[in-house]
C-alpha positions in Angstrom: 33.8 26.7 22.2 33.1 23.3 22.1 32.8 21.4 25.5 35.3 19.4 26.5 35.8 16.1 28.6 38.3 13.8 29.8 36.8 10.9 31.5 40.8 9.2 33.4 40.0 12.7 35.2 36.5 12.1 36.3 37.5 8.7 37.4 39.8 10.0 39.5 38.1 12.8 40.4 36.1 10.4 41.7 38.8 7.3 43.1 40.4 10.3 45.3 36.9 10.7 46.9 36.7 7.6 48.0 40.1 7.1 49.8 39.0 10.7 51.1 36.2 8.6 52.7 38.7 5.7 53.6 41.6 8.1 55.2 38.6 10.2 57.1 38.2 7.0 59.1 41.3 6.2 59.0 42.1 9.6 61.5 39.2 8.1 64.1 41.8 4.8 64.2 45.6 6.5 63.9 46.9 8.7 66.7 46.7 11.8 64.8 45.0 14.6 66.6 41.3 14.9 64.8 38.1 15.7 65.8 36.6 12.4 67.7 39.1 9.3 68.1 39.0 6.1 69.0 39.3 4.3 72.6 42.1 2.8 71.0 44.5 3.8 67.7 46.2 1.6 65.3 50.4 2.9 64.3 50.0 -0.1 61.6 47.3 2.0 60.0 49.3 5.2 59.4 51.7 4.1 57.2 49.1 3.3 54.1 47.9 6.9 55.5 51.1 8.7 55.2 51.8 7.2 51.8 47.9 8.7 50.7 48.4 11.8 52.7 51.4 13.0 50.5 49.7 12.7 46.8 45.8 12.8 47.1 45.6 16.7 47.2 47.8 18.0 45.2 46.1 15.4 42.1 42.9 17.1 43.0 43.8 20.8 43.1 45.7 19.3 39.8 42.6 18.1 38.3 40.4 21.0 39.6 43.1 23.3 37.5 42.1 21.3 34.7 38.2 21.8 35.1 38.3 25.4 35.3 40.6 25.2 31.3 37.4 23.0 30.5 34.7 25.2 31.7 36.2 28.4 30.0 36.3 27.1 26.9 32.7 27.1 26.8 32.6 30.3 29.2 33.0 34.4 29.1 34.6 35.4 32.5 31.5 36.6 33.7 29.8 33.2 34.1 32.9 31.5 34.8 32.9 33.5 38.2 28.6 33.2 37.9 29.4 29.6 38.1 31.8 29.1 40.1 29.9 30.9 43.3 26.6 29.0 43.0 28.8 25.3 42.6 31.6 26.3 45.3 30.1 28.8 47.8 26.4 28.1 48.0 27.1 24.6 48.7 30.0 25.6 51.2 27.3 27.7 53.5 24.9 24.7 53.4 27.2 22.0 54.5 28.8 24.5 56.6 24.7 24.7 58.3 23.9 21.1 57.9 26.6 18.9 58.6 29.6 20.6 59.8 27.5 21.8 62.9 26.4 18.3 64.2 30.0 17.7 63.7 31.2 20.0 66.7 28.5 19.2 68.7 29.3 15.7 68.7 33.2 16.9 69.1 32.1 19.0 72.5 29.9 16.5 73.7 32.9 14.1 73.4 35.1 16.3 75.5 32.4 17.2 78.4 30.0 19.4 77.3 26.4 19.0 78.9 23.7 19.9 75.9 20.6 18.0 75.4 20.3 18.4 71.5 21.8 19.7 68.5 19.0 22.1 68.6 20.9 23.3 72.1 23.8 23.9 71.2 23.1 25.3 67.4 23.3 28.9 68.5 26.8 28.0 69.9 27.4 26.8 66.7 28.6 30.6 65.8 29.7 31.6 68.4 33.7 31.4 68.2 36.3 30.7 65.5 37.3 26.4 65.8 39.6 25.3 67.5 38.5 27.6 70.6 35.6 28.2 69.7 33.0 26.6 67.5 32.3 28.2 63.9 34.4 26.6 61.2 34.4 24.9 57.9 36.1 21.3 58.7 36.4 19.1 55.9 34.7 21.6 53.2 38.0 23.5 54.1 38.6 22.5 50.1 35.8 24.9 49.1 36.7 28.4 50.2 40.8 27.3 48.8 39.4 26.2 45.3 36.6 29.2 45.0 40.0 31.7 45.6 41.5 30.2 43.0 39.2 30.2 41.0 38.0 34.1 40.9 41.9 35.4 41.6 43.3 33.5 38.7 40.3 34.0 36.5 42.2 37.4 34.4 45.1 35.1 34.3 43.4 32.4 32.8 41.5 34.3 30.8 45.1 35.9 29.3 46.0 32.2 28.9 43.3 31.3 26.7 43.9 34.4 24.5 45.8 34.3 21.4 48.4 36.3 23.1 49.2 33.5 24.8 49.5 30.7 21.9 53.3 31.5 21.5 53.9 30.5 25.1 51.1 27.3 24.8 53.4 26.1 21.2 56.6 27.0 23.2 55.7 25.0 26.0 53.8 22.0 23.9 57.4 21.5 22.3 59.1 21.3 25.0 57.1 18.5 26.1 57.1 16.4 23.6 61.1 16.5 22.7 61.7 16.0 27.0 58.6 14.5 28.6 60.4 14.0 32.0 60.2 18.8 32.2 56.5 17.7 33.8 59.5 16.8 37.2 59.9 20.4 37.0 56.8 21.1 38.7 58.6 20.0 42.0 61.1 22.7 42.0 58.6 25.9 42.9 57.1 23.2 44.9 60.4 22.2 46.9 60.9 26.7 47.8 57.2 27.1 48.7 57.9 24.2 51.3 60.2 25.0 52.6 60.7 28.5 52.8 56.5 28.4 54.4 55.9 25.6 55.5 57.6 26.4 58.5 56.5 29.4 59.1 52.8 29.6 58.2 51.7 25.4 58.9 48.8 24.9 57.1 45.8 25.4 59.8 43.1 25.3 56.1 41.6 28.7 58.9 42.0 31.2 55.6 44.5 34.0 57.1 47.5 33.9 57.7 47.4 30.1 55.7 50.4 31.2 53.6 52.1 28.0 52.9 48.7 26.2 51.7 47.8 29.1 49.6 50.4 29.3 47.9 51.4 24.6 48.1 48.5 23.9 46.3 48.0 27.0 44.2 50.8 26.1 42.7 48.8 22.6 41.8 46.0 24.1 40.7 48.2 26.5 38.3 49.7 23.7 37.0 46.7 21.8 36.0 45.0 24.6 33.9 49.1 25.2 32.5 49.0 21.3 31.2 45.7 21.0 30.0 45.8 23.7 27.7 48.2 22.1 26.3 46.9 18.5 26.2 48.1 17.3 23.1 51.8 16.9 24.1 50.5 16.4 28.1 48.5 12.8 27.4 51.4 11.2 25.2 54.3 12.6 27.9 52.4 10.9 30.5 51.9 7.8 29.6 56.0 8.2 28.5 56.7 8.8 31.6 53.7 6.2 33.8 56.3 3.5 34.3 59.2 5.8 35.6 57.2 8.0 37.8 56.0 4.8 39.5 58.9 4.0 40.0 61.0 7.4 41.2 57.5 7.7 43.7 58.2 3.5 45.4 61.8 4.6 45.3 61.3 8.9 46.5 58.7 7.1 49.1 61.2 4.8 50.9 63.6 7.5 51.5 60.9 9.9 53.0 59.4 7.5 54.7 63.0 7.1 56.7 64.0 10.4 56.3 60.6 11.5 58.4 60.8 9.0 60.8 64.4 8.5 61.2 66.2 12.2 61.0 65.0 15.5 61.9 66.9 17.1 58.5 64.0 19.3 57.0 65.6 19.9 53.6 65.7 15.9 52.6 62.4 15.7 54.1 61.2 18.4 51.7 63.1 16.8 48.2 61.9 13.4 49.2 58.8 14.4 49.9 58.1 16.8 46.8 59.5 13.6 44.7 57.4 11.6 46.1 53.6 13.4 45.9 54.6 14.9 41.5 56.2 10.5 41.0 53.2 9.3 42.0 50.9 12.0 40.2 52.6 11.8 37.2 52.3 8.3 37.7 48.4 8.5 38.5 47.5 10.4 35.0 49.9 8.6 32.7 48.2 5.7 33.9 44.6 6.8 34.1 45.1 8.2 30.7 46.1 4.5 29.0 43.1 2.6 30.6 41.2 5.2 32.0 39.9 7.3 29.2 36.1 6.0 28.3 33.0 6.5 29.5 30.8 4.6 31.2 27.3 4.3 33.5 29.4 3.3 36.5 31.2 6.7 36.0 28.7 9.0 35.0 26.7 7.8 38.3 29.5 8.4 40.2 30.9 11.1 39.2 27.8 12.7 40.0 27.6 11.1 43.0 31.1 12.7 44.2 30.0 16.6 45.8 27.4 15.1 47.7 29.3 12.2 49.1 31.9 14.7 50.1 30.1 17.0 51.5 28.1 14.9 53.8 30.7 11.9 54.8 32.5 12.9 57.3 29.3 14.4 59.5 28.2 10.2 59.4 31.6 9.4 59.9 31.9 11.2 63.4 28.5 10.0 64.0 29.3 6.3 64.3 32.3 6.8 65.6 30.2 9.1 68.9 28.5 5.7 69.4 31.5 3.1 68.6 34.8 5.2 70.1 34.2 3.6 73.6 33.1 0.1 72.9 35.6 -3.1 73.3 35.6 -4.5 70.0 39.0 -4.5 67.5 40.0 -1.8 65.2 39.7 -3.8 62.0 36.2 -4.8 63.2 35.3 -1.0 63.5 37.2 0.5 60.6 34.8 -2.0 58.6 31.6 -1.1 60.4 32.9 2.6 59.5 33.1 1.8 56.1 30.3 0.0 55.3 27.5 2.6 57.2 29.7 5.9 55.9 29.3 4.2 52.5 26.1 2.8 52.6 24.8 5.4 54.9 25.8 8.1 52.1 24.3 6.5 49.0 21.0 6.6 50.9 21.1 9.8 51.5 22.5 10.4 47.9 20.5 8.1 46.2 16.9 9.4 47.4 17.1 12.7 48.8 19.2 15.0 47.2 19.3 12.8 43.6 15.7 13.2 43.4 14.4 16.3 45.4 15.0 19.2 42.2 15.5 22.3 44.8 17.9 20.4 47.1 20.0 19.2 43.8 21.8 22.7 43.7 22.3 23.2 47.8 24.8 20.0 47.0 26.5 21.6 44.0 24.2 19.1 41.2 22.8 21.1 38.5 19.7 20.6 38.0 18.5 18.1 34.7 16.8 19.7 31.9 13.1 18.2 31.5 12.7 15.4 28.8 10.5 17.0 25.9 7.4 15.3 25.3 7.1 13.2 22.0 
């Protein structure tokens, strides 16, 4: 079994997590509910955030599904499960204790709670479930959901990589080669999930009774696995579709904005939502495949840094926001300060602490580098 790597997928992962940091800074300023809010909000900022929010998580789950196929190409089922637990569950537990508890502490202070320090609050962090109580995984919700998909679907994936599934993938690859637009059919199951579950089980990221979230993102995760299994057909197809997908994305986003803000037609909103998000996913894959599938030192460094950045960035955003929220200052100035501050502090912690301490690396999902052999 041979290890495989797509550098364009690494770039997509890096860029999407960069957008996540900008998005979470933006959440401090828009009228949508969030953990803490600036004294003044910006409605103008909602539009770019609404655009990014449509496809940033779906494409991340597609990439994760693709990464799962790569991981299983050189691991047994047991090795894969062990690796998933070490890379997802361990950082989840550590991240909750290290980065989520301080966020809840600062949030409670803004709500009038009286604590002398984080240490005094810490025992209360384990009392009750957020938002009524305090215990939560906040922005780290992606990890338990990804872990669940990985573990539950492992038997399916093992079957799909076996010779028994070869005929299916041969036929699937033939369809994609002949009709690249078949890739748009992912919107069908997503649309069905959207209209049947989204209102009954709104997304909570709280794991229990979150059926819409599991079904919605599960489709993207499984799609990623299937597409990378026919990669010889998938990459040429998305390159052919990239301009069509881009144009479709622009058109469908315009319809989505109109129907979301000016009508109450749930079915039409749902239809344009899934058409829009999947158009952008295909466009991003197409252009990335064409222009980004090459190694670089920058990519190698940033790809390793993604996981630690994801774990620690939000506690820094909320800490900066806590001290800036009531300061009289234009929104744009605060936004720039928080973006630069978050990126700078996160990088300093990663570069000079996480990256260099061997015992700390696994707690942030990083592999320890092999010791160089003396000559």
